[in-house]
Backbone as CSV, one residue per row, in Angstrom:
resi,resn,N_x,N_y,N_z,CA_x,CA_y,CA_z,C_x,C_y,C_z
1,MET,10.923,-8.481,-11.076,10.715,-9.905,-10.850,9.652,-10.111,-9.785
2,VAL,8.749,-11.051,-10.027,7.679,-11.371,-9.083,7.813,-12.830,-8.663
3,THR,7.636,-13.085,-7.372,7.691,-14.449,-6.860,6.390,-14.753,-6.147
4,VAL,5.841,-15.909,-6.422,4.604,-16.352,-5.772,4.958,-17.469,-4.794
5,PHE,4.578,-17.294,-3.531,4.864,-18.252,-2.474,3.575,-18.889,-1.972
6,ASP,3.686,-20.071,-1.405,2.574,-20.640,-0.659,2.416,-19.842,0.629
7,ALA,1.187,-19.482,0.946,0.947,-18.674,2.140,1.284,-19.444,3.415
8,LYS,1.031,-20.726,3.419,1.295,-21.528,4.604,2.801,-21.634,4.822
9,GLY,3.247,-21.217,5.978,4.662,-21.292,6.304,5.514,-20.268,5.598
10,PHE,4.932,-19.160,5.137,5.681,-18.145,4.402,6.770,-17.521,5.270
11,HIS,7.980,-17.425,4.721,9.099,-16.728,5.348,9.562,-15.635,4.392
12,PHE,9.694,-14.427,4.906,10.105,-13.301,4.068,11.615,-13.259,3.941
13,THR,12.103,-13.354,2.713,13.528,-13.218,2.418,13.752,-11.840,1.818
14,PRO,14.347,-10.925,2.560,14.475,-9.552,2.062,15.478,-9.445,0.920
15,PRO,15.262,-8.505,0.006,16.240,-8.275,-1.063,17.533,-7.711,-0.489
16,ALA,18.601,-7.803,-1.250,19.926,-7.423,-0.756,19.996,-5.967,-0.303
17,GLN,19.240,-5.076,-0.982,19.382,-3.652,-0.653,18.853,-3.304,0.729
18,ILE,18.008,-4.139,1.317,17.517,-3.853,2.660,18.660,-3.881,3.673
19,ALA,19.669,-4.689,3.425,20.797,-4.776,4.353,21.502,-3.433,4.515
20,TRP,21.354,-2.536,3.520,22.022,-1.236,3.578,21.082,-0.131,4.059
21,ALA,19.844,-0.460,4.323,18.867,0.557,4.722,19.040,0.950,6.187
22,ARG,18.855,2.203,6.462,18.848,2.681,7.846,17.425,2.745,8.402
23,ARG,16.442,2.883,7.491,15.047,2.981,7.922,14.176,2.306,6.870
24,VAL,13.326,1.388,7.316,12.421,0.657,6.431,10.991,1.010,6.823
25,LEU,10.197,1.407,5.850,8.792,1.731,6.088,7.903,0.620,5.541
26,ILE,7.033,0.091,6.389,6.037,-0.896,5.984,4.674,-0.214,6.017
27,LYS,3.977,-0.226,4.896,2.623,0.352,4.812,1.620,-0.798,4.703
28,PRO,0.957,-1.163,5.809,-0.081,-2.188,5.740,-1.411,-1.579,5.314
29,ASN,-2.421,-2.404,5.207,-3.788,-1.906,5.041,-4.480,-2.091,6.389
30,ALA,-4.530,-1.013,7.156,-5.140,-1.053,8.489,-6.265,-0.032,8.567
31,TRP,-7.067,0.031,7.500,-8.117,1.047,7.408,-9.159,0.915,8.516
32,SER,-9.308,-0.302,9.079,-10.251,-0.520,10.172,-9.651,-1.550,11.119
33,GLY,-10.407,-1.884,12.188,-9.953,-2.901,13.125,-10.453,-4.284,12.776
34,LYS,-11.049,-4.437,11.597,-11.569,-5.731,11.187,-10.423,-6.619,10.714
35,PRO,-10.465,-7.914,11.043,-9.339,-8.800,10.738,-9.215,-9.120,9.253
36,TYR,-8.093,-9.774,8.911,-7.858,-10.247,7.562,-9.030,-11.136,7.126
37,PRO,-9.493,-11.019,5.862,-8.873,-10.326,4.727,-9.303,-8.875,4.512
38,ALA,-10.072,-8.298,5.461,-10.424,-6.886,5.307,-9.188,-6.006,5.438
39,THR,-8.231,-6.446,6.244,-7.005,-5.698,6.498,-5.812,-6.644,6.378
40,THR,-4.612,-6.104,6.523,-3.400,-6.922,6.490,-3.243,-7.671,7.807
41,SER,-2.938,-8.948,7.748,-2.857,-9.757,8.961,-1.582,-9.461,9.743
42,PRO,-1.643,-9.544,11.083,-0.431,-9.347,11.888,0.604,-10.436,11.643
43,GLY,0.165,-11.638,11.264,1.103,-12.719,11.002,2.034,-12.407,9.847
44,LEU,1.488,-11.817,8.778,2.329,-11.474,7.633,3.289,-10.345,7.987
45,ILE,2.799,-9.338,8.711,3.674,-8.248,9.127,4.814,-8.788,9.990
46,ALA,4.490,-9.713,10.905,5.511,-10.301,11.770,6.570,-11.042,10.946
47,ALA,6.131,-11.749,9.894,7.076,-12.469,9.038,7.996,-11.501,8.304
48,ILE,7.447,-10.368,7.860,8.264,-9.370,7.168,9.266,-8.743,8.123
49,VAL,8.807,-8.385,9.318,9.708,-7.797,10.323,10.824,-8.778,10.670
50,SER,10.481,-10.048,10.855,11.483,-11.063,11.173,12.519,-11.194,10.057
51,GLY,12.052,-11.166,8.811,12.972,-11.257,7.685,13.919,-10.074,7.615
52,ILE,13.384,-8.874,7.873,14.229,-7.680,7.872,15.279,-7.767,8.980
53,ARG,14.836,-8.196,10.164,15.741,-8.290,11.313,16.842,-9.330,11.093
54,SER,16.623,-10.275,10.185,17.645,-11.289,9.933,18.848,-10.736,9.183
55,VAL,18.701,-9.537,8.589,19.804,-8.979,7.800,20.235,-7.590,8.252
56,THR,19.431,-6.915,9.073,19.769,-5.546,9.464,19.079,-5.153,10.768
57,ASP,19.708,-4.213,11.480,19.099,-3.615,12.670,18.501,-2.253,12.343
58,ALA,18.167,-2.043,11.090,17.584,-0.771,10.661,16.312,-0.462,11.440
59,GLU,16.012,0.812,11.558,14.757,1.232,12.172,13.603,0.793,11.271
60,ILE,12.591,0.178,11.856,11.420,-0.267,11.094,10.219,0.564,11.532
61,LEU,9.556,1.169,10.566,8.351,1.958,10.810,7.157,1.254,10.184
62,ILE,6.035,1.297,10.867,4.754,0.875,10.286,3.845,2.090,10.318
63,ALA,3.291,2.455,9.167,2.469,3.656,9.098,1.243,3.423,8.232
64,ASP,0.117,3.913,8.709,-1.127,3.929,7.942,-2.003,4.999,8.549
65,ALA,-3.208,5.144,8.037,-4.159,6.112,8.559,-5.557,5.622,8.238
66,THR,-6.543,6.205,8.893,-7.932,5.824,8.642,-8.538,6.717,7.562
67,PRO,-9.540,6.225,6.834,-10.179,7.048,5.798,-11.070,8.147,6.360
68,THR,-11.302,8.129,7.680,-12.151,9.144,8.311,-11.350,10.244,8.984
69,GLY,-10.036,10.064,9.092,-9.208,11.036,9.788,-9.076,10.767,11.269
70,GLU,-9.789,9.755,11.782,-9.647,9.389,13.189,-8.305,8.695,13.405
71,PRO,-7.793,8.670,14.644,-6.502,8.029,14.906,-6.508,6.557,14.489
72,VAL,-5.384,6.097,13.969,-5.271,4.724,13.501,-4.854,3.767,14.619
73,TYR,-4.379,4.304,15.737,-3.831,3.441,16.792,-4.828,2.424,17.346
74,PRO,-6.116,2.775,17.532,-7.067,1.735,17.960,-7.169,0.575,16.971
75,ASN,-6.993,0.862,15.669,-6.989,-0.211,14.669,-5.789,-1.122,14.879
76,TYR,-4.624,-0.520,15.111,-3.430,-1.325,15.368,-3.658,-2.265,16.557
77,GLN,-4.283,-1.735,17.607,-4.532,-2.550,18.799,-5.509,-3.674,18.488
78,ALA,-6.598,-3.351,17.784,-7.604,-4.361,17.450,-7.020,-5.453,16.561
79,LEU,-6.097,-5.079,15.673,-5.495,-6.033,14.746,-4.317,-6.791,15.356
80,LYS,-3.974,-6.422,16.621,-2.850,-7.058,17.326,-1.522,-6.817,16.606
81,TYR,-1.358,-5.589,16.148,-0.081,-5.165,15.578,0.845,-4.816,16.753
82,ASN,1.544,-5.798,17.234,2.423,-5.617,18.384,3.751,-6.291,18.070
83,PHE,4.740,-5.500,17.659,6.001,-6.045,17.188,7.159,-5.383,17.934
84,ASN,8.124,-6.181,18.346,9.276,-5.664,19.074,10.127,-4.755,18.199
85,ARG,10.550,-3.653,18.797,11.461,-2.703,18.143,10.920,-2.203,16.799
86,VAL,9.617,-1.988,16.742,8.970,-1.427,15.555,8.176,-0.202,15.984
87,LEU,8.364,0.900,15.287,7.678,2.142,15.621,6.373,2.226,14.834
88,MET,5.251,2.314,15.560,3.936,2.385,14.942,3.526,3.855,14.820
89,LEU,3.152,4.272,13.621,2.863,5.677,13.371,1.516,5.869,12.689
90,ASP,0.930,7.037,12.921,-0.242,7.480,12.178,0.248,8.435,11.099
91,ALA,0.040,8.068,9.839,0.556,8.882,8.738,0.025,10.313,8.789
92,LYS,-1.181,10.500,9.332,-1.774,11.835,9.357,-1.074,12.771,10.339
93,ASP,-0.226,12.215,11.226,0.521,13.051,12.164,1.826,13.554,11.568
94,SER,2.124,13.180,10.344,3.384,13.552,9.713,3.383,15.005,9.253
95,ILE,4.570,15.492,8.984,4.720,16.726,8.219,4.611,16.348,6.748
96,PHE,3.760,17.047,6.004,3.547,16.728,4.593,4.321,17.700,3.699
97,LEU,4.994,17.133,2.735,5.768,17.918,1.791,5.220,17.701,0.383
98,GLU,5.252,18.736,-0.426,4.745,18.626,-1.790,5.795,17.990,-2.687
99,MET,5.415,16.909,-3.352,6.339,16.192,-4.239,5.820,16.275,-5.663
100,GLU,6.730,16.532,-6.584,6.341,16.633,-7.983,6.174,15.254,-8.611
101,ASN,5.211,15.160,-9.476,5.015,13.970,-10.289,6.114,13.948,-11.359
102,PRO,6.903,12.876,-11.444,7.993,12.854,-12.439,7.511,12.748,-13.886
103,LEU,6.222,12.447,-14.085,5.700,12.344,-15.442,5.459,13.734,-16.025
104,GLN,6.014,13.998,-17.192,5.743,15.276,-17.852,4.288,15.349,-18.296
105,GLU,3.761,14.234,-18.771,2.354,14.161,-19.159,1.621,13.361,-18.085
106,PHE,1.296,14.053,-16.978,0.664,13.374,-15.850,-0.788,13.029,-16.174
107,PHE,-1.355,12.126,-15.384,-2.710,11.650,-15.660,-3.779,12.410,-14.885
108,ALA,-3.449,12.864,-13.652,-4.461,13.548,-12.841,-3.912,14.808,-12.180
109,THR,-2.708,14.740,-11.617,-2.206,15.871,-10.840,-0.683,15.971,-10.964
110,PRO,-0.146,17.189,-11.038,1.302,17.347,-11.168,2.065,17.187,-9.854
111,THR,1.363,17.266,-8.717,2.022,17.156,-7.415,1.158,16.368,-6.436
112,PHE,1.801,15.838,-5.399,1.117,15.189,-4.279,1.712,15.721,-2.978
113,TRP,0.877,15.771,-1.931,1.378,16.033,-0.588,1.722,14.688,0.029
114,VAL,2.990,14.528,0.396,3.519,13.238,0.819,4.079,13.353,2.234
115,PRO,3.798,12.387,3.129,4.348,12.452,4.490,5.870,12.325,4.470
116,ASN,6.528,13.137,5.320,7.991,13.132,5.301,8.584,11.790,5.707
117,LEU,7.817,10.954,6.417,8.351,9.646,6.800,8.611,8.778,5.563
118,VAL,7.874,9.026,4.478,8.138,8.322,3.222,9.475,8.761,2.643
119,LEU,9.698,10.067,2.634,10.914,10.611,2.034,12.140,10.303,2.884
120,ARG,11.958,10.069,4.182,13.077,9.809,5.078,13.380,8.318,5.213
121,SER,12.655,7.467,4.521,12.876,6.018,4.600,13.686,5.557,3.392
122,ASP,14.512,4.535,3.625,15.403,4.044,2.577,14.800,2.901,1.770
123,PHE,13.829,2.216,2.352,13.184,1.098,1.640,11.722,1.067,2.053
124,LEU,10.820,1.042,1.060,9.387,1.132,1.317,8.682,-0.124,0.818
125,ILE,7.828,-0.689,1.675,7.100,-1.912,1.349,5.607,-1.675,1.552
126,SER,4.821,-1.923,0.522,3.361,-1.862,0.615,2.824,-3.283,0.750
127,VAL,2.082,-3.534,1.841,1.576,-4.878,2.134,0.050,-4.824,2.133
128,ALA,-0.557,-5.433,1.134,-1.990,-5.278,0.925,-2.701,-6.620,0.826
129,PRO,-3.945,-6.696,1.299,-4.751,-7.897,1.063,-5.138,-8.015,-0.409
130,PHE,-5.642,-9.180,-0.784,-6.075,-9.455,-2.161,-7.529,-9.003,-2.286
131,HIS,-7.715,-7.709,-2.547,-9.039,-7.109,-2.611,-9.472,-6.896,-4.054
132,VAL,-10.731,-7.211,-4.321,-11.317,-6.981,-5.641,-12.627,-6.235,-5.426
133,GLN,-12.671,-4.977,-5.860,-13.860,-4.149,-5.686,-14.598,-4.005,-7.011
134,ARG,-15.828,-4.511,-7.029,-16.645,-4.483,-8.246,-15.885,-5.066,-9.444
135,GLY,-15.154,-6.122,-9.210,-14.440,-6.794,-10.276,-13.080,-6.224,-10.613
136,SER,-12.678,-5.118,-9.944,-11.406,-4.463,-10.235,-10.461,-4.609,-9.047
137,GLY,-9.224,-5.022,-9.301,-8.264,-5.256,-8.230,-7.843,-3.982,-7.522
138,ARG,-7.701,-4.089,-6.207,-7.180,-3.014,-5.356,-6.044,-3.626,-4.552
139,PHE,-4.820,-3.485,-5.062,-3.703,-4.238,-4.523,-2.667,-3.311,-3.875
140,SER,-1.382,-3.556,-4.136,-0.339,-2.839,-3.393,-0.272,-1.351,-3.737
141,ILE,-0.552,-0.983,-4.981,-0.490,0.435,-5.354,-1.685,1.199,-4.796
142,ALA,-2.864,0.618,-4.852,-4.045,1.254,-4.253,-3.854,1.463,-2.755
143,ASN,-3.014,0.631,-2.143,-2.736,0.741,-0.709,-1.999,2.026,-0.362
144,TYR,-1.348,2.674,-1.345,-0.640,3.926,-1.089,-1.583,5.033,-0.607
145,LEU,-2.856,4.961,-0.991,-3.792,6.057,-0.715,-3.873,6.394,0.770
146,GLY,-3.642,5.404,1.629,-3.724,5.646,3.067,-2.674,6.604,3.597
147,LEU,-1.673,6.926,2.801,-0.622,7.840,3.237,-0.917,9.293,2.887
148,LEU,-1.965,9.538,2.109,-2.249,10.904,1.676,-3.039,11.655,2.743
149,PRO,-2.852,12.975,2.831,-3.578,13.770,3.834,-5.048,13.907,3.484
150,LEU,-5.834,14.145,4.509,-7.271,14.365,4.343,-7.595,15.828,4.618
151,ALA,-8.652,16.312,3.997,-9.147,17.661,4.261,-10.667,17.616,4.328
152,GLN,-11.225,18.362,5.279,-12.680,18.437,5.418,-13.144,19.776,4.860
153,GLN,-13.976,19.722,3.823,-14.404,20.951,3.162,-15.375,21.757,4.032
154,ARG,-16.336,21.066,4.640,-17.330,21.730,5.481,-17.577,20.882,6.721
155,PRO,-17.928,21.508,7.856,-18.208,20.744,9.068,-19.312,19.708,8.826
156,GLY,-19.065,18.488,9.282,-20.047,17.430,9.121,-19.869,16.598,7.869
157,GLU,-19.111,17.114,6.903,-18.856,16.362,5.678,-17.759,15.334,5.907
158,ALA,-17.829,14.239,5.193,-16.752,13.253,5.249,-15.497,13.859,4.638
159,PRO,-14.333,13.628,5.260,-13.099,14.183,4.694,-12.758,13.562,3.349
160,GLN,-12.093,14.351,2.531,-11.676,13.907,1.204,-10.153,13.906,1.127
161,LEU,-9.599,13.068,0.241,-8.165,13.139,0.000,-7.822,14.541,-0.475
162,GLN,-6.903,15.175,0.214,-6.630,16.599,-0.007,-6.222,16.893,-1.443
163,GLY,-6.927,17.828,-2.042,-6.581,18.270,-3.382,-7.021,17.341,-4.494
164,LEU,-7.652,16.213,-4.146,-7.970,15.222,-5.168,-9.481,15.009,-5.331
165,LYS,-10.285,15.837,-4.696,-11.728,15.675,-4.780,-12.188,15.760,-6.229
166,ASP,-13.069,14.855,-6.598,-13.693,14.791,-7.931,-12.736,14.327,-9.025
167,MET,-11.511,13.965,-8.673,-10.601,13.416,-9.675,-10.869,11.930,-9.867
168,ASP,-10.600,11.445,-11.058,-10.736,10.029,-11.370,-9.697,9.248,-10.562
169,ILE,-10.160,8.377,-9.656,-9.253,7.687,-8.752,-8.277,6.789,-9.515
170,GLU,-8.683,6.247,-10.647,-7.777,5.402,-11.427,-6.590,6.219,-11.943
171,ARG,-6.854,7.431,-12.356,-5.783,8.304,-12.850,-4.915,8.790,-11.694
172,VAL,-5.523,9.029,-10.544,-4.767,9.407,-9.345,-3.810,8.291,-8.946
173,LEU,-4.304,7.045,-8.946,-3.456,5.907,-8.581,-2.275,5.766,-9.534
174,ALA,-2.511,6.008,-10.803,-1.422,5.917,-11.782,-0.340,6.946,-11.467
175,ASP,-0.725,8.180,-11.183,0.255,9.201,-10.840,0.945,8.890,-9.517
176,LEU,0.186,8.364,-8.572,0.725,8.088,-7.242,1.836,7.042,-7.299
177,TYR,1.709,6.088,-8.199,2.747,5.067,-8.368,4.100,5.716,-8.661
178,PHE,4.099,6.767,-9.478,5.351,7.417,-9.861,5.828,8.414,-8.801
179,ALA,4.902,8.966,-8.013,5.268,9.983,-7.022,5.790,9.377,-5.720
180,LEU,5.286,8.212,-5.328,5.733,7.566,-4.095,6.712,6.449,-4.442
181,PRO,7.931,6.530,-3.947,8.993,5.613,-4.390,8.995,4.265,-3.664
182,PHE,7.909,3.525,-3.730,7.871,2.223,-3.062,8.738,1.217,-3.822
183,ASP,9.492,0.455,-3.052,10.422,-0.510,-3.635,9.803,-1.888,-3.817
184,MET,8.847,-2.231,-2.981,8.311,-3.595,-2.996,6.813,-3.592,-2.691
185,GLY,6.101,-4.469,-3.380,4.702,-4.717,-3.083,4.530,-6.168,-2.650
186,ILE,3.740,-6.381,-1.626,3.423,-7.733,-1.167,1.905,-7.849,-1.082
187,ILE,1.357,-8.806,-1.794,-0.088,-9.035,-1.758,-0.358,-10.290,-0.948
188,GLU,-1.135,-10.120,0.105,-1.496,-11.235,0.974,-2.713,-11.942,0.367
189,ALA,-2.422,-12.908,-0.499,-3.479,-13.593,-1.237,-3.792,-14.963,-0.647
190,SER,-3.687,-15.083,0.682,-4.176,-16.303,1.327,-5.654,-16.476,1.013
191,GLN,-6.355,-15.335,0.988,-7.765,-15.304,0.622,-8.012,-14.126,-0.310
192,ARG,-8.971,-14.294,-1.174,-9.422,-13.208,-2.052,-10.736,-12.683,-1.505
193,LEU,-10.845,-11.353,-1.399,-12.063,-10.724,-0.906,-12.692,-9.899,-2.012
194,ASP,-13.878,-10.287,-2.452,-14.654,-9.521,-3.437,-15.721,-8.727,-2.691
195,TYR,-15.780,-7.415,-2.962,-16.755,-6.583,-2.259,-17.249,-5.474,-3.190
196,THR,-18.291,-4.778,-2.720,-18.887,-3.718,-3.533,-18.427,-2.335,-3.109
197,ASP,-18.638,-1.993,-1.840,-18.326,-0.639,-1.379,-17.107,-0.587,-0.459
198,THR,-17.148,-1.295,0.668,-16.023,-1.314,1.596,-15.675,-2.754,1.931
199,PRO,-14.408,-3.006,2.314,-13.975,-4.386,2.566,-14.459,-4.977,3.883
200,ASP,-15.403,-4.335,4.561,-15.861,-4.893,5.835,-16.772,-6.092,5.641
201,LYS,-17.266,-6.283,4.428,-18.047,-7.491,4.138,-17.974,-7.769,2.639
202,GLY,-18.004,-9.031,2.329,-17.913,-9.433,0.936,-17.790,-10.934,0.836
203,GLU,-17.451,-11.413,-0.333,-17.319,-12.848,-0.576,-15.849,-13.248,-0.493
204,ILE,-15.552,-14.228,0.343,-14.179,-14.677,0.564,-13.944,-15.992,-0.172
205,THR,-12.821,-16.038,-0.903,-12.417,-17.246,-1.616,-11.007,-17.626,-1.182
206,GLU,-10.794,-18.879,-0.840,-9.452,-19.331,-0.456,-8.531,-19.289,-1.676
207,PHE,-7.299,-18.752,-1.466,-6.355,-18.629,-2.572,-4.988,-19.214,-2.237
208,GLY,-4.530,-19.026,-1.000,-3.351,-19.714,-0.504,-2.005,-19.242,-1.005
209,LYS,-1.896,-17.950,-1.430,-0.642,-17.464,-1.999,-0.211,-16.147,-1.356
210,ILE,1.090,-15.872,-1.446,1.672,-14.565,-1.137,2.469,-14.150,-2.377
211,ILE,2.211,-12.937,-2.873,2.857,-12.466,-4.099,3.802,-11.323,-3.732
212,VAL,5.069,-11.441,-4.123,6.105,-10.494,-3.702,6.890,-10.001,-4.912
213,GLY,7.159,-8.692,-4.959,7.969,-8.151,-6.041,7.816,-6.653,-6.170
214,GLU,8.251,-6.105,-7.292,8.077,-4.686,-7.574,6.579,-4.399,-7.659
215,PRO,6.104,-3.280,-7.064,4.657,-3.064,-6.931,3.855,-3.184,-8.222
216,PHE,4.296,-2.563,-9.295,3.541,-2.643,-10.543,3.491,-4.080,-11.058
217,GLU,4.613,-4.769,-11.019,4.658,-6.139,-11.523,3.815,-7.078,-10.663
218,VAL,3.848,-6.865,-9.356,3.026,-7.649,-8.440,1.542,-7.448,-8.743
219,ASP,1.150,-6.188,-8.893,-0.263,-5.887,-9.145,-0.714,-6.394,-10.512
220,MET,0.172,-6.353,-11.485,-0.168,-6.879,-12.803,-0.441,-8.380,-12.740
221,LEU,0.392,-9.103,-12.014,0.172,-10.540,-11.887,-1.140,-10.821,-11.171
222,ALA,-1.398,-10.082,-10.087,-2.640,-10.279,-9.352,-3.849,-9.975,-10.232
223,ALA,-3.753,-8.916,-11.054,-4.852,-8.557,-11.952,-5.110,-9.652,-12.972
224,LYS,-4.043,-10.280,-13.459,-4.204,-11.376,-14.409,-4.893,-12.565,-13.754
225,LEU,-4.612,-12.771,-12.472,-5.283,-13.855,-11.743,-6.770,-13.554,-11.572
226,VAL,-7.095,-12.272,-11.408,-8.500,-11.865,-11.294,-9.192,-11.968,-12.649
227,GLY,-8.444,-11.654,-13.727,-9.016,-11.706,-15.069,-9.468,-10.368,-15.587
228,THR,-9.211,-9.289,-14.813,-9.581,-7.932,-15.232,-8.447,-6.988,-14.896
229,LEU,-8.037,-6.171,-15.848,-6.934,-5.244,-15.641,-7.494,-3.880,-15.236
230,PRO,-7.212,-3.409,-13.996,-7.670,-2.078,-13.599,-7.070,-0.999,-14.494
231,GLU,-7.813,0.057,-14.697,-7.346,1.110,-15.602,-6.032,1.720,-15.138
232,HIS,-5.832,1.846,-13.813,-4.611,2.508,-13.359,-3.358,1.720,-13.738
233,LEU,-3.463,0.399,-13.857,-2.303,-0.385,-14.277,-1.996,-0.166,-15.758
234,THR,-3.023,-0.018,-16.559,-2.823,0.308,-17.979,-2.152,1.668,-18.126
235,LEU,-2.584,2.636,-17.311,-1.992,3.972,-17.357,-0.544,3.957,-16.870
236,ILE,-0.277,3.182,-15.815,1.098,3.087,-15.306,2.016,2.508,-16.370
237,ASP,1.543,1.493,-17.077,2.344,0.909,-18.151,2.684,1.971,-19.194
238,ARG,1.722,2.825,-19.500,1.960,3.905,-20.454,2.975,4.898,-19.888
239,GLY,2.845,5.218,-18.600,3.771,6.147,-17.973,5.191,5.608,-17.901
240,ARG,5.346,4.325,-17.640,6.672,3.715,-17.605,7.348,3.813,-18.975
241,LYS,6.588,3.613,-20.020,7.139,3.750,-21.369,7.496,5.200,-21.663
242,GLN,6.695,6.127,-21.131,6.992,7.550,-21.311,8.319,7.915,-20.665
243,LEU,8.567,7.424,-19.448,9.819,7.720,-18.761,11.004,7.033,-19.426
244,ALA,10.785,5.823,-19.915,11.858,5.086,-20.575,12.319,5.765,-21.856
245,ALA,11.409,6.525,-22.452,11.720,7.172,-23.730,12.455,8.502,-23.547
246,VAL,12.493,8.976,-22.291,13.158,10.281,-22.031,14.671,10.138,-22.119
């Protein structure tokens, strides 16, 4: 089920299962210190934390990482991610464990290296801006990429997602949806950002919505609003049918 809210005055009402969680992981998009819509706004994170606190005293973690491998904490400071009783983490500091892709007919890779903080959390929320890159949506599922480890092949080279170099990113995203057990996707669609290479600059359009629900369903609705279906969502739909048939 997907619910679309007005962004103005948004209050997060957590699903019933959060009340039973001991640890909740929130994955924002904090790839840089640039403000919303390049990244997830602190206001939305605060609303989510407040909603969680209204039903449980569970431990709340916020985790992300930079695409360069540099520490993410300066980004948190620049974005004013300052929340009471919330543990701020750099995903790259985690212990990484190899997780199998549950799809028998995987699209890109049979396994992923996943931070243990994901596996140790009871409820996972991906909170992403409404990003459209070259006409293709990059929403809550694409936001998972920030949790993957980086590896530098040679000194001076930009780090690559470990083990995934030269793979089709659309196929990687499809597999990642099944490997990382996120329970909820939230798209911060107060504004839509269209860009070419990186979200640090682009065309901003007012949209005024917050979209909440299961990650695939949330991203599908957002893609329909954009008018173009990213390939990874088509592949995920195929994978869901594959699992349903088992």
